[in-house]
C-alpha positions in Angstrom: 129.3 98.5 93.3 126.0 99.8 91.8 124.1 102.4 93.7 120.9 104.3 93.7 121.1 107.8 92.2 121.5 110.9 94.5 118.1 112.6 94.6 116.7 116.0 95.3 113.0 116.7 95.6 110.9 119.8 94.9 107.2 120.2 95.4 105.6 123.5 94.4 101.9 124.1 93.6 101.2 120.4 93.5 103.9 119.7 90.9 106.4 117.1 92.0 109.9 117.1 90.6 112.5 114.5 91.6 116.0 115.1 90.3 118.1 111.9 90.0 121.8 112.0 89.3 123.4 108.7 88.5 127.1 108.9 89.3 128.1 105.7 87.4 126.8 103.7 84.5 124.8 100.8 86.0 123.4 102.8 88.9 119.6 102.5 89.0 116.4 103.8 90.4 114.5 100.7 91.8 111.5 99.4 90.1 108.1 100.9 91.1 104.8 101.8 89.6 102.4 104.8 89.9 98.6 105.0 89.9 98.9 107.8 87.2 100.7 108.5 83.9 103.9 110.4 84.4 106.9 111.8 82.6 110.7 111.6 83.1 112.9 114.2 81.6 116.3 112.7 80.7 118.4 115.8 80.8 121.9 114.4 80.4 123.4 111.1 79.4 121.9 107.8 78.4 119.5 105.6 80.3 117.7 102.3 79.9 114.1 102.3 81.0 112.8 98.8 81.8 109.0 98.6 81.7 107.4 95.2 82.6 110.7 93.5 81.7 111.3 95.2 78.4 114.2 97.6 78.0 114.3 100.7 75.9 117.5 102.9 75.6 117.0 106.7 75.6 119.6 109.5 75.0 119.3 113.0 76.4 117.7 115.3 75.9 114.3 113.6 75.7 111.1 113.1 77.6 110.1 109.6 78.6 106.4 108.7 79.1 105.5 106.0 81.7 101.9 104.7 81.6 100.1 104.3 84.9 100.3 100.9 86.6 103.4 99.7 84.8 106.4 98.6 86.8 109.5 100.6 85.6 113.2 100.9 86.5 115.7 103.5 85.2 119.3 102.3 84.7 122.1 104.7 83.8 124.0 103.7 80.7 126.6 106.5 81.1 128.3 108.1 84.0 126.8 111.3 85.3 123.3 110.7 83.8 120.7 113.1 85.1 116.9 112.8 84.9 113.8 114.3 86.5 110.5 112.6 87.3 107.8 115.2 86.9 104.1 114.8 87.8 101.2 116.4 89.6 100.2 115.4 93.1 96.7 113.9 92.7 95.4 113.7 96.2 92.6 116.3 95.7 94.1 118.7 98.2 97.0 121.1 97.9 100.0 119.7 99.8 102.7 121.7 101.5 105.4 122.9 99.2 108.9 121.5 99.6 111.5 124.2 98.7 115.3 124.1 99.2 116.2 127.7 100.2 119.5 127.2 98.2 117.4 126.9 95.0 115.7 130.3 95.4 117.3 133.4 93.8 117.7 136.2 96.3 115.6 138.6 94.2 113.1 135.9 93.3 111.3 135.4 96.6 111.9 136.6 100.1 113.6 134.0 102.3 111.1 134.9 105.0 108.4 132.9 103.0 110.6 129.8 103.1 111.2 130.2 106.9 107.5 130.7 107.5 106.7 127.6 105.4 109.2 125.5 107.4 107.8 126.8 110.7 104.3 125.7 109.6 105.6 122.2 108.9 108.0 121.7 111.8 107.0 122.0 115.4 108.6 124.7 117.5 111.6 123.5 119.5 110.9 122.5 123.0 111.9 124.9 125.7 113.9 123.4 128.5 114.3 125.0 131.9 116.6 124.0 134.7 
């Protein structure tokens, strides 16, 4: 059975990074297109990138360039293939950072910042009284 990759997303200072880990050869990220050029860093393994029906095989480590407006699909050619889609957010406004607290070194940034950011995004829990 083929599956989508497991994904993890980070968004800091308008830079989007989507980590995709393909457990098995044949697992794939579904075809899609963007309104902008972007890069995919193939960090581990081997992947086919299908653009407008034409397949190219890449071996890590390498950076893959995808032109704006082109339908593309990534298919793992080896088990445990890992790649990262990296691009700027282009909506004209700064968007809220998305940070997994587990990815922040203890001495790198106070956790309070992360908690404050989450509190700005999520509404306060409702208070119930009996």
